[in-house]
VEXMARBA-920620 format. One record per residue: z negated, y, x negated of N, C-alpha, C in turn; chain; residue number from 1. Coordinates in nm, 4 decimals. Layout:
(node (Z,Y,X),(Z,Y,X),(Z,Y,X),A,NUM)
...
***
This chain:
(node (-3.7152,2.8938,-11.6381),(-3.6930,3.0037,-11.6768),(-3.6104,3.0709,-11.5794),A,1)
(node (-3.6910,3.1905,-11.5371),(-3.6609,3.2505,-11.3976),(-3.6551,3.3992,-11.4571),A,2)
(node (-3.5368,3.4641,-11.3801),(-3.5607,3.5968,-11.4254),(-3.6641,3.6874,-11.4145),A,3)
(node (-3.7586,3.6564,-11.2919),(-3.8698,3.7153,-11.2824),(-3.9804,3.7300,-11.3881),A,4)
(node (-3.9454,3.6174,-11.4855),(-4.0308,3.5863,-11.5930),(-3.9961,3.6989,-11.7051),A,5)
(node (-3.8946,3.7521,-11.7250),(-3.8389,3.8352,-11.8180),(-3.8672,3.8355,-11.9438),A,6)
(node (-3.7627,3.6917,-11.9515),(-3.7248,3.6348,-12.0858),(-3.6324,3.7485,-12.1244),A,7)
(node (-3.5184,3.8082,-12.0317),(-3.4395,3.8617,-12.1180),(-3.4767,4.0128,-12.1654),A,8)
(node (-3.6347,4.0486,-12.1234),(-3.6642,4.1542,-12.1797),(-3.7440,4.1606,-12.3184),A,9)
(node (-3.7912,4.0151,-12.3349),(-3.8575,3.9738,-12.4623),(-3.7805,3.9392,-12.5790),A,10)
(node (-3.6422,3.9069,-12.5304),(-3.5086,3.8984,-12.6350),(-3.4898,4.0557,-12.6469),A,11)
(node (-3.4494,4.1436,-12.5832),(-3.4535,4.2761,-12.5772),(-3.5010,4.3399,-12.7425),A,12)
(node (-3.6298,4.2668,-12.6621),(-3.7682,4.3318,-12.7850),(-3.7582,4.2719,-12.9049),A,13)
(node (-3.7291,4.1438,-12.9096),(-3.6870,4.0646,-13.0704),(-3.6030,4.1125,-13.1340),A,14)
(node (-3.5034,4.1422,-13.0326),(-3.3657,4.2151,-13.1218),(-3.4017,4.3692,-13.1801),A,15)
(node (-3.4645,4.4456,-13.0997),(-3.4581,4.5981,-13.1557),(-3.6005,4.5492,-13.2525),A,16)
(node (-3.6472,4.5197,-13.2816),(-3.7593,4.4982,-13.3885),(-3.7526,4.3707,-13.4921),A,17)
(node (-3.5797,4.3291,-13.4769),(-3.5699,4.1720,-13.5643),(-3.6704,4.0851,-13.6367),A,18)
(node (-3.7370,4.0240,-13.5324),(-3.8382,3.9251,-13.5095),(-3.7310,3.8161,-13.4280),A,19)
(node (-3.7634,3.6907,-13.4870),(-3.7596,3.5929,-13.4263),(-3.8327,3.5178,-13.3191),A,20)
(node (-3.7460,3.4587,-13.2181),(-3.7852,3.4582,-13.0967),(-3.7559,3.3042,-13.0806),A,21)
(node (-3.8878,3.2322,-13.0325),(-3.8561,3.0919,-12.9935),(-3.8695,3.0675,-12.8226),A,22)
(node (-3.8235,3.0331,-12.7567),(-3.8112,3.0174,-12.6079),(-3.8406,2.8855,-12.5534),A,23)
(node (-3.9509,2.8451,-12.4566),(-3.9618,2.7168,-12.4575),(-4.0249,2.7033,-12.2966),A,24)
(node (-3.9826,2.6109,-12.2447),(-3.9894,2.5866,-12.1335),(-3.9168,2.5196,-12.0382),A,25)
(node (-3.9380,2.4938,-11.9187),(-3.8130,2.4288,-11.7952),(-3.6921,2.5651,-11.7582),A,26)
(node (-3.6191,2.5121,-11.7597),(-3.4641,2.6085,-11.7421),(-3.4542,2.5788,-11.5609),A,27)
(node (-3.5404,2.6452,-11.5080),(-3.4970,2.6342,-11.3478),(-3.3843,2.7192,-11.2798),A,28)
(node (-3.3576,2.8331,-11.3637),(-3.2122,2.8875,-11.2777),(-3.1124,2.9152,-11.3898),A,29)
(node (-3.0260,2.8001,-11.3791),(-2.9269,2.8118,-11.4842),(-2.8206,2.9350,-11.4719),A,30)
(node (-2.7691,2.9941,-11.3847),(-2.7085,3.1092,-11.3422),(-2.7731,3.2226,-11.4671),A,31)
(node (-2.9172,3.2621,-11.4258),(-2.9566,3.3498,-11.5033),(-2.9652,3.3043,-11.6322),A,32)
(node (-3.0131,3.2208,-11.6872),(-2.9745,3.1486,-11.8214),(-2.8151,3.1544,-11.8712),A,33)
(node (-2.7258,3.1419,-11.8288),(-2.6026,3.1583,-11.8553),(-2.5541,3.2859,-11.8707),A,34)
(node (-2.6210,3.3792,-11.8138),(-2.5606,3.5253,-11.7470),(-2.6414,3.5766,-11.9023),A,35)
(node (-2.7852,3.5836,-11.8967),(-2.8928,3.6693,-11.9918),(-2.9423,3.6083,-12.0733),A,36)
(node (-2.9288,3.4898,-12.0686),(-2.9928,3.4170,-12.2188),(-2.8923,3.3668,-12.3337),A,37)
(node (-2.8397,3.2488,-12.2598),(-2.7368,3.2187,-12.3696),(-2.6552,3.2873,-12.4711),A,38)
(node (-2.6166,3.4358,-12.3897),(-2.5331,3.5332,-12.4910),(-2.5682,3.5835,-12.6255),A,39)
(node (-2.7464,3.5629,-12.6089),(-2.7645,3.6213,-12.7163),(-2.8701,3.5051,-12.7938),A,40)
(node (-2.8670,3.4025,-12.7616),(-2.9036,3.2703,-12.8456),(-2.8514,3.2891,-12.9815),A,41)
(node (-2.9168,3.2849,-13.1365),(-2.8686,3.2944,-13.2366),(-2.9525,3.2277,-13.3297),A,42)
(node (-2.9486,3.2038,-13.4759),(-3.0318,3.1695,-13.5542),(-3.2166,3.2075,-13.5251),A,43)
(node (-3.2208,3.3455,-13.5183),(-3.3572,3.3997,-13.4928),(-3.3932,3.4190,-13.3308),A,44)
(node (-3.3106,3.3650,-13.2135),(-3.3616,3.3493,-13.0994),(-3.2954,3.2109,-13.0321),A,45)
(node (-3.3779,3.1506,-13.0253),(-3.3450,3.0129,-12.9742),(-3.4162,2.9534,-12.8406),A,46)
(node (-3.3695,2.8491,-12.7628),(-3.4099,2.8400,-12.6276),(-3.4160,2.6628,-12.6789),A,47)
(node (-3.5766,2.6099,-12.6899),(-3.5585,2.5017,-12.7251),(-3.6054,2.4244,-12.5915),A,48)
(node (-3.6149,2.4185,-12.4867),(-3.6476,2.3747,-12.3750),(-3.7869,2.3195,-12.3747),A,49)
(node (-3.8885,2.2598,-12.2801),(-4.0083,2.2351,-12.2578),(-4.0723,2.1919,-12.3817),A,50)
(node (-4.2096,2.1912,-12.4051),(-4.2426,2.1084,-12.5385),(-4.3988,2.0991,-12.4585),A,51)
(node (-4.4613,2.0316,-12.5703),(-4.6236,1.9928,-12.4542),(-4.6768,1.9133,-12.6350),A,52)
(node (-4.7991,1.8676,-12.5698),(-4.8459,1.7958,-12.6939),(-4.8896,1.8185,-12.8193),A,53)
(node (-4.8652,1.7514,-12.9332),(-4.9179,1.8183,-13.0443),(-4.8025,1.8943,-13.0862),A,54)
(node (-4.6491,1.9113,-13.0607),(-4.5583,1.9943,-13.0992),(-4.5717,2.1695,-13.0604),A,55)
(node (-4.6348,2.1528,-12.9153),(-4.6836,2.2586,-12.8614),(-4.7885,2.3267,-12.9312),A,56)
(node (-4.9088,2.2316,-12.9394),(-5.0345,2.3310,-13.0280),(-4.9789,2.3848,-13.1511),A,57)
(node (-4.8806,2.2833,-13.2325),(-4.8206,2.3628,-13.3602),(-4.7510,2.4736,-13.3446),A,58)
(node (-4.6688,2.4531,-13.2356),(-4.6183,2.6153,-13.2263),(-4.7114,2.7238,-13.1788),A,59)
(node (-4.7945,2.7024,-13.0606),(-4.9005,2.8055,-13.0720),(-4.9787,2.8633,-13.1903),A,60)
(node (-5.0619,2.7607,-13.2663),(-5.0975,2.7932,-13.3810),(-5.0443,2.8675,-13.4845),A,61)
(node (-4.9182,2.8441,-13.5047),(-4.8363,2.9355,-13.5861),(-4.7459,3.0898,-13.5353),A,62)
(node (-4.7858,3.0809,-13.4098),(-4.6986,3.2236,-13.3711),(-4.7830,3.3030,-13.3858),A,63)
(node (-4.6966,3.4286,-13.4214),(-4.7428,3.5681,-13.4557),(-4.7890,3.6093,-13.2944),A,64)
(node (-4.6962,3.6076,-13.1999),(-4.7246,3.6449,-13.0562),(-4.7190,3.5467,-12.9501),A,65)
(node (-4.7776,3.5476,-12.8674),(-4.7391,3.4231,-12.7399),(-4.7223,3.4802,-12.5987),A,66)
(node (-4.6066,3.4998,-12.5596),(-4.6225,3.5847,-12.4011),(-4.6206,3.4318,-12.3010),A,67)
(node (-4.6895,3.4546,-12.2292),(-4.7359,3.3756,-12.1385),(-4.7250,3.4302,-11.9520),A,68)
(node (-4.6255,3.3890,-11.8825),(-4.6011,3.4521,-11.7358),(-4.6861,3.3680,-11.6537),A,69)
(node (-4.7865,3.4167,-11.5947),(-4.8253,3.3003,-11.4980),(-4.8171,3.3254,-11.3592),A,70)
(node (-4.6873,3.4021,-11.3511),(-4.6672,3.4094,-11.1871),(-4.5276,3.3106,-11.2086),A,71)
***
């Protein structure tokens, strides 16, 4: 997770639309996480860390929307 991937923007949209957001992936920028992500975590907005295998497949299959940044 780095600023350029725009996770903070996904959080903003989730809050504005009152949607649940699960953020998964490797935490690369701890300063960004502490400043822009962690203060917004709640029951509806969660960071779960890296996922793979069956858990990742289940999450993707049950998601309403998937945001992937390839940059």
